C-alpha positions in Angstrom: 7.6 -32.0 -6.3 10.3 -34.7 -6.2 13.6 -33.3 -5.1 15.7 -35.7 -7.3 13.9 -34.7 -10.5 14.3 -31.0 -9.8 17.9 -31.5 -8.9 18.5 -33.0 -12.3 16.8 -30.1 -14.0 18.9 -27.7 -11.9 22.2 -29.3 -12.9 21.2 -29.3 -16.6 20.2 -25.6 -16.3 23.5 -24.8 -14.5 25.6 -26.5 -17.1 23.7 -25.4 -20.3 22.2 -22.0 -19.5 24.6 -20.8 -16.9 27.7 -22.3 -18.7 29.3 -23.7 -15.6 32.2 -26.1 -15.9 31.6 -29.9 -15.7 33.6 -30.1 -12.5 31.3 -27.5 -10.9 28.2 -29.5 -11.9 29.7 -32.7 -10.4 30.4 -30.8 -7.1 26.8 -29.4 -7.0 25.5 -32.9 -7.6 27.6 -34.3 -4.8 26.7 -31.5 -2.3 23.0 -31.7 -3.0 22.9 -35.5 -3.0 24.6 -35.6 0.3 22.0 -33.2 1.8 19.1 -35.1 0.4 20.5 -38.4 1.7 21.5 -37.2 5.1 18.2 -35.3 5.7 16.0 -37.9 4.0 14.7 -35.3 1.5 12.3 -36.7 -1.1 10.2 -33.7 -1.8 11.0 -30.0 -2.1 8.4 -29.2 0.7 10.7 -31.2 3.1 13.5 -28.6 2.8 12.9 -26.5 5.9 15.0 -24.2 8.1 15.1 -26.9 10.7 16.5 -29.4 8.2 19.1 -26.9 7.1 20.2 -26.4 10.8 20.4 -30.1 11.3 22.5 -30.5 8.2 24.8 -27.7 9.3 25.3 -29.4 12.7 26.0 -32.7 10.9 28.6 -31.0 8.6 30.3 -29.3 11.5 30.9 -32.7 13.1 32.3 -34.4 10.0 36.0 -35.3 9.9 38.3 -33.1 7.9 41.9 -33.4 7.1 44.0 -35.0 9.8 42.3 -34.9 13.2 40.3 -31.7 12.5 36.6 -31.5 11.7 35.4 -30.3 8.3 36.6 -26.7 7.6 34.0 -24.0 7.5 35.0 -23.0 4.0 34.2 -26.6 2.9 30.9 -26.5 4.8 30.0 -23.4 2.9 30.4 -25.2 -0.5 27.4 -27.3 0.5 25.4 -24.2 1.5 26.3 -22.4 -1.7 25.0 -25.3 -3.7 21.8 -25.5 -1.7 21.3 -21.7 -2.0 21.8 -21.9 -5.8 19.3 -24.8 -6.0 16.7 -22.8 -4.0 17.2 -19.8 -6.3 16.6 -22.0 -9.3 13.3 -23.2 -7.8 12.2 -19.7 -7.1 13.1 -18.7 -10.7 10.9 -21.6 -11.9 8.0 -20.4 -9.7 8.2 -23.5 -7.4 7.3 -22.8 -3.8 10.1 -23.7 -1.3 12.4 -22.3 1.3 13.7 -18.8 0.6 17.4 -19.0 -0.4 18.0 -15.9 1.7 17.3 -18.1 4.8 20.7 -19.8 4.2 23.6 -17.8 5.6 27.2 -18.9 5.1 29.4 -19.7 8.0 32.0 -17.0 8.8 35.4 -18.2 7.8 38.9 -17.1 8.9 40.7 -14.8 6.6 42.2 -16.8 3.8 45.9 -17.4 4.0 47.9 -16.9 0.8 50.8 -19.1 -0.1 53.5 -16.8 -1.4 57.1 -16.9 -2.5 59.4 -13.9 -2.5 60.5 -12.2 -5.7 64.0 -13.7 -5.2 62.5 -17.2 -4.9 60.3 -16.6 -7.9 63.4 -15.6 -9.9 65.3 -18.7 -8.7 62.3 -20.9 -9.7 62.1 -19.6 -13.2 65.9 -19.6 -13.7 66.0 -23.2 -12.5 64.4 -24.3 -15.8 67.6 -23.8 -17.7 67.6 -26.8 -20.0 68.3 -26.2 -23.7 66.5 -29.3 -25.1 62.8 -29.4 -26.0 61.7 -30.4 -22.5 63.8 -27.7 -20.8 62.6 -25.0 -23.2 59.0 -26.1 -22.7 59.3 -25.9 -18.9 60.9 -22.4 -19.1 58.1 -21.2 -21.4 55.5 -22.6 -19.0 57.0 -20.8 -16.0 57.4 -17.5 -17.9 53.9 -17.7 -19.3 52.3 -18.3 -15.9 54.0 -15.3 -14.3 53.4 -13.0 -17.3 49.7 -13.7 -17.6 48.5 -15.0 -14.2 46.6 -17.8 -16.0 44.9 -20.5 -14.0 46.6 -23.9 -14.7 43.5 -25.2 -16.5 43.6 -22.2 -18.8 47.3 -22.7 -19.5 46.6 -26.4 -20.4 43.9 -25.4 -22.8 46.2 -23.2 -25.0 46.9 -24.2 -28.6 49.9 -23.6 -30.9 47.9 -21.0 -32.9 48.8 -18.4 -30.2 49.8 -15.2 -32.1 53.2 -14.2 -30.7 53.4 -11.1 -32.8 50.9 -9.5 -30.4 51.3 -8.6 -26.8 48.0 -10.1 -25.7 45.5 -12.8 -26.3 42.0 -13.8 -25.2 41.4 -16.7 -22.9 38.1 -18.4 -22.0 38.3 -19.0 -18.3 36.1 -19.8 -15.3 32.4 -19.5 -15.8 33.0 -19.5 -19.6 34.0 -15.8 -19.4 36.5 -14.4 -21.8 39.3 -12.0 -20.7 42.4 -10.6 -22.2 45.9 -11.5 -20.8 49.2 -10.0 -21.7 52.6 -11.4 -22.7 55.9 -10.0 -21.6 58.8 -9.9 -24.1 60.6 -12.5 -22.0 57.6 -14.9 -22.1 57.2 -14.4 -25.9 60.9 -15.2 -26.4 60.6 -18.3 -24.2 57.6 -19.5 -26.2 59.3 -18.9 -29.5 62.4 -20.9 -28.5 60.2 -23.8 -27.3 58.0 -23.8 -30.5 61.2 -23.8 -32.7 62.3 -27.0 -30.8 58.9 -28.8 -31.3 59.0 -31.7 -33.8 55.4 -32.9 -33.4 52.1 -31.7 -35.1 49.9 -31.7 -32.0 47.7 -28.7 -31.7 48.2 -28.3 -28.0 50.7 -25.6 -27.0 52.2 -27.7 -24.1 52.7 -31.4 -24.7 54.5 -34.3 -23.1 58.1 -34.6 -24.3 59.3 -38.2 -24.7 62.4 -39.0 -22.8 63.8 -41.3 -25.5 64.3 -40.5 -29.2 62.8 -43.8 -30.3 59.6 -43.1 -28.5 56.9 -43.4 -31.2 53.7 -42.5 -29.3 52.3 -39.1 -30.3 52.7 -36.5 -27.5 49.5 -35.6 -25.6 48.4 -32.3 -24.1 49.8 -31.6 -20.6 47.3 -31.9 -17.8 47.0 -29.6 -14.7 48.5 -32.4 -12.6 51.5 -32.6 -15.0 52.1 -28.9 -14.5 51.8 -29.1 -10.8 54.5 -31.9 -10.6 56.7 -29.9 -13.0 56.6 -26.8 -10.8 57.2 -28.9 -7.7 60.3 -30.4 -9.3 61.8 -27.0 -10.2 60.9 -25.5 -6.8 63.0 -28.3 -5.2 65.8 -27.7 -7.7 65.7 -24.0 -6.8 66.0 -24.8 -3.1 62.5 -23.5 -2.2 61.1 -25.4 0.8 57.6 -23.8 0.6 54.9 -25.5 -1.3 54.9 -24.1 -4.8 52.0 -24.6 -7.2 50.7 -23.0 -10.4 48.3 -21.0 -8.2 51.2 -19.7 -6.1 52.6 -18.2 -9.3 49.2 -16.7 -10.0 49.4 -15.1 -6.5 52.9 -13.8 -7.3 51.5 -12.3 -10.6 48.8 -10.4 -8.6 50.9 -9.2 -5.7 53.7 -8.1 -8.2 51.2 -5.9 -10.0 49.8 -4.4 -6.8 53.2 -3.7 -5.2 54.2 -1.8 -8.4 51.1 0.5 -8.3 48.4 -1.3 -10.2 44.8 -0.6 -9.0 42.7 -3.4 -7.6 40.0 -3.2 -10.4 42.6 -3.7 -13.1 44.1 -6.7 -11.2 40.5 -8.1 -10.9 40.1 -8.0 -14.6 43.5 -9.5 -15.4 42.8 -12.4 -13.0 39.3 -13.0 -14.3 37.7 -12.7 -10.9 33.9 -12.3 -11.0 33.9 -10.4 -7.7 36.2 -7.7 -6.4 35.9 -9.4 -3.0 38.0 -12.3 -4.3 40.7 -9.9 -5.4 40.7 -8.0 -2.1 42.7 -10.8 -0.4 45.8 -9.5 -2.2 45.5 -6.1 -0.6 46.3 -7.7 2.8 49.6 -8.8 1.4 50.5 -5.5 -0.1 49.5 -3.7 3.1 52.6 -5.1 4.7 54.6 -3.3 2.1 52.8 0.0 3.0 53.7 -0.5 6.7 57.4 -0.7 5.7 57.1 2.5 3.7 55.4 4.2 6.6 58.1 3.0 9.0 60.9 4.2 6.7 59.6 7.6 5.6 57.1 9.0 8.1 58.9 11.9 9.7 56.8 12.0 12.9 57.3 8.4 14.1 58.5 8.4 17.7 60.5 5.7 19.4 
């Protein structure tokens, strides 16, 4: 059977029946198209272990960022897409290479970008403006740390958020719904911002015009807007590390674990499909345990 036709069916299935995000579909399309093109794949029967090996060699020699070759984590994205495609074929009863034949490359342990609690506090405190823009930015920072939301999830929120409650539901990655929780500080910041709003846009966070005579209706903030906003406040707070919305999500997770939360609960709060994704944070909190051992273990010898 023709590979391109089945690829189209796979992408439609992944989007409609599996509920994957449009960006995920676009990525799968890119990874599979590159494999078909590079390996001259026209029919499913042409996908062989030998072709997979050749493709992996080709990927491993492609340029990455700077002078390095493509990172193994990036190479794995191609392999994950291929494996998902082969699983789809097997589900449809179409003969082809077994998806189990594709093993992912071993990758080095993921490094977390983190800021200290003191830096986090400086970052949030740096949004100290009392106008609508300043109040909006403070609400964004407080909400990110209170909930651990992904930036795309934050941007999707509307003004109908019920601030009389301590929690709300969010539809996140993979179209999965989870509950996140609001601190009193975050609720107060949101109320102050909403009181200052003059527009009728349904989006919770919108562009604030810099001039009073600006007549264009405000639009919903984008993930890129939030990234730039946080970068600006990090500089204002004197933080030289790279600070992104995801760094604040990391801070949310490590704060919970350092204060005694169990890993399963953190997994649910973050909306991770697999506990393995959440496990990365335990390596960070292990450093805290080492300090506890050093300080309190009575049998340590010099």
